[in-house]
N, C-alpha and C positions, 0 to 999 in steps of 0.2 A: 685856844684848843681843845682835845678833850682827851678821855685817856680811860684807859680800865678802872671801873667799879665794881661792887656790890654793892648787896645786901647787907651791907653788919659790914664787921670787919672783913680782914682783906683772906682767903684763904690762908691756909701754911704754903710758907714755898714760894704766892705772889706780890709779886709788889706792882705796883699800880704803873702804868707804860703809855703813855702819848700815843696818841691811831689816830689822832687828828690836828690837821694843826690850818685856821682857818687865816686866811691874810686879806688883806684888803687894805688901796690907802685911799689916805683920804688927805686931798688938795686944802690947802687949810685955807690958799686967796679966793678957789671957790665954791670949797663946802664940796665938791664934785668925788666919790664913792668909785676906786676905779676899779681893776685889777682884784677882782674876788673869786678869791678857786680856795679848797678845800683841798688837802695836801694830807692822803689815807699814810697812814704810819703802822708798819708788823714790830705787835709789840715784839716782844724776846726774854721780856720779866715774865710775864700773866698772858691768859686766855681772855678771850672777847664770851662770855657767859649773858647767859639770858635776859640778866637787869642788866646790861649794861646795855646789850641791843636795842629794850623793849625803850629805853633812857634818850638814845644817840642813834633810836634806826639804825649804827656803826652795826656792821654783819661779819663775825669773821673771815666767811666769804667775799665778800667788798675788801679786805687787808689784804686778805693771801692775792686778793685779783689781781688789785691795784697799786697796792700799798706799794713803799721803799722802806729800807731798812731807818732808825732813828737819826745815825752818820747821813747819812744820806742828803732827810727829809733839813736836815742842821747845813748841812752843803750851801743845800739849793736858797738857803735864808740867807745864806752869807754871799753869791753869788751873787745872785736872781735878784735878790732882794735891796741886798746890800745894807742890811741887818742890825750889819756892827757899828754902821755911821749915822744912827739915823735913833730915836727916839722911840720906840712903840709899843700899843696899850691894851689892858687889856680893861677884864671886870673885875676888881679886884687883883688880892696876890697869890694865889695859888694858880694859877699862868708862871704866873713867872720863879715859883717855888718850887714849883712844878719842876719845868725846863732846871734849874736850880739841880733840885736830890736827882732829874734822871740824868744829866751832862754828869755831875759829878758819879753819881755807881757805873756810868758806862766809857767814862775818861773819854767824853768825848768834847767840843771846845766848848765851853758856852755862845748862841748864834747870834746875842744881841750887843745890844749897848747895854750902855750899866743905867742908861737913860729910859725911864720906862715910867708911865702914865697910868698911875690906879683909877679908871674912871669911874670904879661904884664912890668912891670917898667923893672926886673933885664931884661929880652931883650933889649925893647929899651935903655937900658944904656951899656947892652953887644956887643949893635949892635950899639951903637951911634947914634942912634936914635934922628931925630929935635922933633917926636911925636908920641906914641906910637903907635899899630896896634890891633888891635885887634886879637885874636887868631886865624881865617884862615889868616888872613893876612902877621898871624911872622910865621906861615907851609911854605905862603908858596912865603915868602920873605931863609925861607930852603932849599928851595925845598922837601920839608916832602910835601905827601898826610896827606887829612883830610882826620882819617878814619872814619866811622858809620855817623852820623846827627846830625849835626851840631845845639844843644841847644836840644842835648841829654846826661843828666847828663855820665852814662857813655862812653860813648863818648868821651865827655870830656877830665872827666878825667885824659884817654888812652891820650887825642892829648894834652893837657897840662906837662902832664910826658918826652914825649918825646923831648916840648923844655924845659922844663929844664933841659934833662939828657944834654942836649946840648950848655946851658948856661953853667953849671960845666964843660963837657966834652971839654970845646974849649976856 
């Protein structure tokens, strides 16, 4: 997922809000990655500034035009993807913590099962690395191309699924 962000401390009165949820399904048997999409989410406690747009390519206009509310996004995850019935994965713990913080702050039910897979830590353990690498670095170590735009939820989800697939099959 991507969230509103700033170069330095949050501006006064603003909290990070999820602005994109990257989704893809990984078939554990075949390794096929499907249903890759991004869900844009309208921020409710902050605005998308220049730094955030430069990092993610997500503009205020994009979320105003195509975004849905956070509660609608969580409902979509639960109903369309049965997110409370399956494990979910992200690269590091930030995404999980951001969802927990935002759900708590906005009184929205947490949309995922308690089974979270931290692909960043698993990758470091599997490769016997002395420290964790970022997603782009992990792809480079695997000689896999980074597809799409780094820091776009839709593209990061697919790249993370490729790394998870490698972990599970090697």
